[in-house]
Structures are given as C-alpha cells and as structure tokens.
C-alpha angles and dihedrals in degrees: 000000000000091000089053092052090052093048122095092240090119087064091059095047117118091215090054093054093044091051092043094050093045093050092045092049091047094051094042091049089051090051092049091048090049091049093048091046091049093050090047094050095045093045095089096046090046091049090050093049093045093046090053091051093047092047090050092050092047092047094048092044092049092049092047092051093044097051099034122105110254090235092058098038093092091053090048092054090049091051092049091051094046101040104030103022089241118139125188122204130177112244113247129189087231094059115129103225127191111194124227120262110261099240123160092254095048092046091055093043095048091049091054092046093050089052092051099037115022138310089239093059111132129207132202138174092212137012119196089351092303109130122221143090105300123193127175127224136171131239108187105307097339128090123216136190117227114200123202128184114264090236089071091060102036112018113214124245102276127211094256091054092049091046091049092049092047093048091048091050093049092048090048093053093045091049091048090050093050093047091046091051092049090051096042101044098073091047091047091053092050091046092050092048091049090052091051090049091050089052091055094255127131109241122210115257114274116244110260094214137113130041120006094255093052092047092050093046093049092045091051091048092049090049090049092051091051092049092049092049090050092047090049091051093046091049092051091049092047094049091046089052092047090048091052094045093047099044093056095061090038091057089047091050090048090053092047090051090052092048097043126098095241124143117257096256094052092045093052092048094052092045089052091051092049092048090050091051091050091049091051090052089051090052091051090053093045091053094046096042112112118229123218105216091189087071094060116131134185109279130191095226091187092060091045092054091049089051093051092047092051090052091056094041089088093064106104100211094043124086117185121196115192139188106181125171108221126238100027109159131197139157115255152100111292094206093053093046091048089052091048095052090046091052091052093050092046090047089054091045092051102040106016103064119155120256088273087065089222111076129042130210118201123187117203121190131180125181143146115258113210103165132072130023095298107064126169140074112339118204126178136184121195134177131186099232131116093283123216130294110270092230090057096047096096092048097053093082092057119096117264092011123135127177109241100218101045099034106035092106096042131088121226146112097254092242101107100094092032089059090047092051092048094050091048092052091048088056092050092250134132130232131205125183126189144142116269115244091236101037141308142045122290130200115189124184134176127202132190111263119240115225113189115218 
C-alpha cells in the first residue's frame, strides 16, 4: 500500500485531471472577470486623465504656434516632434484619413475632448498612412492635425504586467494541482483497495485520517474488508466440514453398493449418482476455495493447455482441435488454471454436443494479442452445440445458474462457468461468452502477459 501511495498513479487519474482542469478554469475565469471589471471601472478615470493631458497639449501647442515668430515656427515644430513626440500637420482636403475604431474607451474619450475643445474636433488613427492618434484643432481660420504616439492613448503591455500575469497563472495551476491531489488521493486509495479486493487479494487497511467524511468512509471500508475476510474464512470452514461429513457416508454407500447383490443396471445407476454427488461437492469446494495471489509464478500457459488437451484426448466422444502459439507466459496458479481449462472442456462436452447429440468437437486457440486497447494472451474455447439462449447469457456466470434450453437435460450444479469466471478475475483477466454466428458456444478470455526482465 505504501508503494502505491508513493507512485505517480494520482497523476494518471481521470478524476485528478477533471478536478485540476475545473479548478484551473474557475480561477482563470475569475482572473479574467476581475481584469475585465477593472478595465471597465478604470475606463472613465483614465479617459478623464487622458483627455486633460490631450487638451493641455493642444492648448500649449496652439499657444506656442500662435505666439511664435514665423521664422522660428519650423524649429518649434521640430523640437515638439523630437522631444515630445508631437507632430503638427496642416489639414489638407487631399488627406487620406482612417478613422479611429469606435471602442467604448475611445467613445468616452472623444466625447470629453469635443466638450473641452470643439464639437467639430476630428479624430483619426492614421493620416496619409502615418499611424498615431490624430486630433484636429483650429488656429484662426486654419485647421491643423496634431499627432500623438499611440502609446499615450493605449499603453502597451509592460514587462511588470506580463510578469504579474505569468506568476499568477503559474501559482493558479500549482494551487489547482495541490487541491486536486488532496481531493483525489483518498478516492484513489479506496479505488485501489477495491480493485485488490475484487482480485481476491487482501488490501492493507486504509488510513483513518483527514476530514470527518474521509475517516468515516475509510473506517467503513476497513470494517467491510474485515467482515468479508471473516465470511470467506467461515464459508471455507463450513464447506470443508460439509464435504468431510458428506464424503464419509458417500464412501460407505459406495462400498455397500459394491458389496450388495444388485443387478448390474441398478448398480451402475447408483454408482453414477454417487459419483455425481461427489463431483458436485468438489465443485462447491473449488468455488469457495480462496486463492493466494502472492503465490503466483510464471507459467507457460501454452504448455499447460497442451497438457490439459492431452488428458482429455482419451475420451472417445470428444474431439479437440487446437491452435496454440508456443511460449506464452503469464503469472498465475497452475492448479487453478488447470481446473479452469478442465471445466471449460467438460462444460463443452456436457452441453455442447454436435447435432448428432453423441460426439463433441472443441476448438482451443491461444495467441498473443498485440493490437488494440486490450493486449495480452488471448485464449478461446468453442464447441459446435446449440449454444445458450441469448437472454440467459448474462446469467450463466452467476453461481448455481443453468440455461434452461441448453442444459435442461444435463446434470450439474451450475457452478462450472462461475468457477471459470472467478479464476479469471483472480488472475486479472477478462472473460466474454457468446454464441458463434455459425453455431456453438464460445468463451474468450484475455490475460496480462508476463515479460521476464
């Protein structure tokens, strides 16, 4: 459990990224709203301040031009352009004028300037393809253009502003990541423990620390795990006791049948019934038997399949066709996997008979799947029987469930596929069952591949 907490799995969690993105978007949206609100609120004071500056510049420039000696006026205009960035041009009817964009700020600024200067004051963003803030004014009967640098009207984004925005963004993302991790960690621990529990493993107790809701959730989960472990142990003990108590009279009955003076037909029938009862007891124990995943070892699943197939090759009415890729390795318990493959073959032999209702053909395939999302060792079993009703397909993996149509004439406990499904889940595999489009019942499973270092 400690190794899990130290792993970066929280970084790959979908919940972590959803929480992180939502928090980041929320904070960034708040910052944008604050910035827009600030610009909106400071628009009028900025327009008032700027209009006062522009009026002062126009007034001073007009006075300077009016009272200057004509011989020195050219030098005055050059000084204004060089020192203050103010250029004066005589208005001509041939001027190529590009009007200012009618933004909210400019609309408010132009209204203030027309009130202070003249209602006929004109504004432009370029005159004769020269960019700037252009404003007209009159001296006697002549009209002039006064050009100011655009920076005076709309200051550029300065380095301090960019630095402040960048620092705020970084702090926002870091804060969102920390908050997301604090929210996601308890859920990740519960999710990891639940996965271990589903695989038949015993997870370490969850830490009962943190907020009240987290403590109560972890305490309830720990209590549930303890109750399940106790129930599992009690069930195993009960079934073992039942098995012991039942097998003693079964052995005695078997002996009495052998020693009795029954005719051959009656003796064979009773022996068959006793063998079926013993097989059902074995299935109960197989289903209830706990599996220690810590004892998993590397298994050549190809060799194990070949071994199981060779064991059933002696059955007269059973024909097994196989296509097994050699050298497929996985981690698991060889005894459990052997029991699972045997159950699938016996299930096909019992319920998947050919149309002649006498012989059975079973196809077994094993290969390595390297494409798609689900990669690993792919194993399939198929028979050529009548299959199972589609409406019963989802119920076949439940304990003590038998499909009515395909199994009504067969004897069994209804635990065969349930045991198969449980063993597959213990080995972190997945199972899919369905009816083949041509004919027969198919069971496909995929297991994680083991790659030795």
